[in-house]
C-alpha positions as CSV (number, residue, x, y, z in Angstrom):
1,M,182.2,90.0,256.8
2,H,181.9,91.3,260.3
3,S,180.7,88.9,263.3
4,Q,177.6,90.0,264.9
5,G,178.6,89.7,268.2
6,D,181.8,92.0,268.1
7,P,180.8,95.2,269.9
8,D,183.1,97.2,267.4
9,T,181.1,96.1,264.6
10,R,177.8,96.4,266.3
11,G,178.1,99.9,266.6
12,A,179.5,100.5,263.3
13,R,176.5,98.4,262.1
14,R,174.2,100.6,264.1
15,E,175.6,103.8,262.6
16,R,175.1,102.4,259.3
17,I,171.5,101.8,260.0
18,L,171.0,105.2,261.3
19,A,172.5,106.6,258.3
20,L,170.4,104.4,255.9
21,L,167.1,105.3,257.6
22,E,168.3,108.8,257.5
23,K,168.4,108.7,253.6
24,G,165.1,107.6,253.2
25,H,162.3,105.2,254.0
26,V,163.1,101.4,254.1
27,K,159.9,99.2,253.4
28,S,160.9,96.0,255.2
29,Q,163.8,94.4,257.3
30,A,164.5,92.3,254.4
31,E,165.4,95.5,252.7
32,L,167.3,96.8,255.4
33,Q,169.2,93.6,255.9
34,R,170.2,93.7,251.9
35,Q,171.2,97.2,252.1
36,L,173.3,96.5,255.2
37,A,174.8,93.4,253.7
38,R,176.1,95.5,250.5
39,S,177.9,98.0,252.7
40,G,179.7,94.8,254.5
41,H,177.5,94.5,257.6
42,E,176.0,90.6,257.5
43,V,173.1,90.5,259.8
44,N,170.6,87.8,260.8
45,Q,166.9,89.0,261.4
46,G,167.0,88.5,265.1
47,T,170.0,91.0,265.6
48,L,168.3,93.4,263.1
49,S,165.1,93.4,265.4
50,R,167.3,94.1,268.3
51,D,169.2,96.9,266.5
52,L,166.0,98.5,265.5
53,R,164.4,98.0,268.8
54,D,167.5,99.6,270.8
55,L,167.9,102.5,268.4
56,G,164.1,103.3,268.9
57,V,163.5,102.7,265.3
58,V,159.9,102.7,264.4
59,K,157.8,101.2,261.7
60,G,155.2,103.4,260.3
61,K,152.8,103.3,257.1
62,D,155.8,104.0,254.6
63,G,158.4,101.5,256.6
64,Y,160.9,102.1,259.1
65,E,162.0,105.6,260.1
66,L,163.4,107.3,262.9
67,P,161.2,108.6,265.4
68,A,160.2,112.4,264.9
69,V,162.1,114.3,267.1
70,P,160.4,117.9,266.8
71,A,157.0,116.3,267.8
72,M,158.2,115.2,271.1
73,S,156.9,117.6,273.7
74,P,159.3,118.8,276.6
75,Q,157.4,116.6,279.1
76,T,157.5,113.5,276.7
77,A,161.2,114.1,276.2
78,A,161.8,114.3,280.1
79,Q,159.5,111.1,280.6
80,S,161.5,109.2,277.8
81,L,165.0,110.6,279.6
82,W,163.7,109.2,282.9
83,H,162.9,105.9,281.2
84,A,166.3,105.4,279.5
85,V,168.0,106.2,282.8
86,H,166.1,103.4,284.5
87,T,166.6,101.2,281.8
88,W,170.0,101.9,280.5
89,L,172.3,103.6,283.1
90,V,174.7,101.6,284.9
91,G,177.0,104.7,286.2
92,A,177.6,108.1,285.5
93,T,181.3,110.2,286.0
94,A,181.9,113.7,285.7
95,A,185.5,114.8,284.3
96,Q,185.9,118.4,283.6
97,N,183.2,119.5,281.5
98,L,182.4,115.9,280.4
99,V,180.0,113.0,281.7
100,V,180.7,109.7,281.0
101,L,178.0,107.3,281.2
102,R,178.2,103.6,281.2
103,T,175.5,101.3,279.9
104,P,175.2,97.7,279.2
105,A,176.2,96.8,275.5
106,G,173.6,98.3,273.2
107,G,172.2,100.9,275.8
108,A,174.3,103.9,274.8
109,Q,172.4,105.1,271.8
110,P,169.0,105.0,273.2
111,L,170.5,106.8,276.5
112,G,172.4,109.3,274.2
113,I,169.3,109.9,272.0
114,A,167.0,110.5,275.3
115,I,169.5,112.9,276.5
116,D,169.7,115.0,273.1
117,R,165.9,115.1,273.2
118,A,165.1,116.2,276.6
119,G,168.0,118.8,276.2
120,P,169.1,119.0,280.0
121,A,170.3,122.2,281.2
122,G,174.0,122.6,280.5
123,V,174.5,119.8,278.1
124,V,175.9,120.8,274.5
125,G,175.6,117.3,273.1
126,T,176.4,113.8,273.4
127,I,178.5,111.0,271.6
128,A,177.1,107.5,272.0
129,G,179.1,104.3,271.4
130,D,178.1,100.7,272.3
131,D,178.1,100.9,275.9
132,T,179.2,104.3,276.6
133,V,177.6,107.9,276.3
134,L,179.6,111.0,276.5
135,A,178.0,114.0,277.3
136,V,179.5,117.5,276.6
137,C,178.6,119.9,279.1
138,K,178.9,123.8,278.9
139,D,181.3,123.7,282.2
140,A,182.5,121.3,285.1
141,R,179.6,122.6,287.3
142,A,177.0,121.5,284.6
143,A,178.8,118.4,284.4
144,R,178.6,117.4,287.9
145,A,175.3,118.3,288.3
146,L,174.1,116.1,285.3
147,A,176.2,113.1,286.6
148,K,174.5,113.5,290.1
149,R,171.1,114.0,288.5
150,L,171.3,110.9,286.2
151,A,173.3,108.5,288.6
152,H,170.2,109.0,291.5
153,G,167.7,108.3,288.6
154,V,166.3,112.0,288.4
155,P,165.8,113.4,284.9
156,A,167.9,116.5,284.5
157,R,165.9,119.5,283.8
């Protein structure tokens, strides 16, 4: 059994939540809690609620699900990125063609999702942990531009 506050297990638990929701609809938090327990992630209701909120999970008529990415307009994605940057971003550092984005604990996943959905120019993709997002850019120039724009709170185009 894992400790709920351990950052390593928090990230693993959140990855498992995303994997379970990608497989199919989960009707309730209690059902999700049972499925997590079966895979070794004991979690209380408050922590699970926080995880779902931080991951951007929505409750639809059929249960919990990941937000529909294709339905998001470019304008909505840009607004979502602006909001995520102002909510979660603590710092941005370019290193070659990479940008290391620091967030408070639990903030990396929502920021990474917002970047992926907005698709800023020059960004190939992101990898999000618990408090760090690694944005992979096509080159060092794109990385520097992304770091600068995000650090100044300006959504990248």
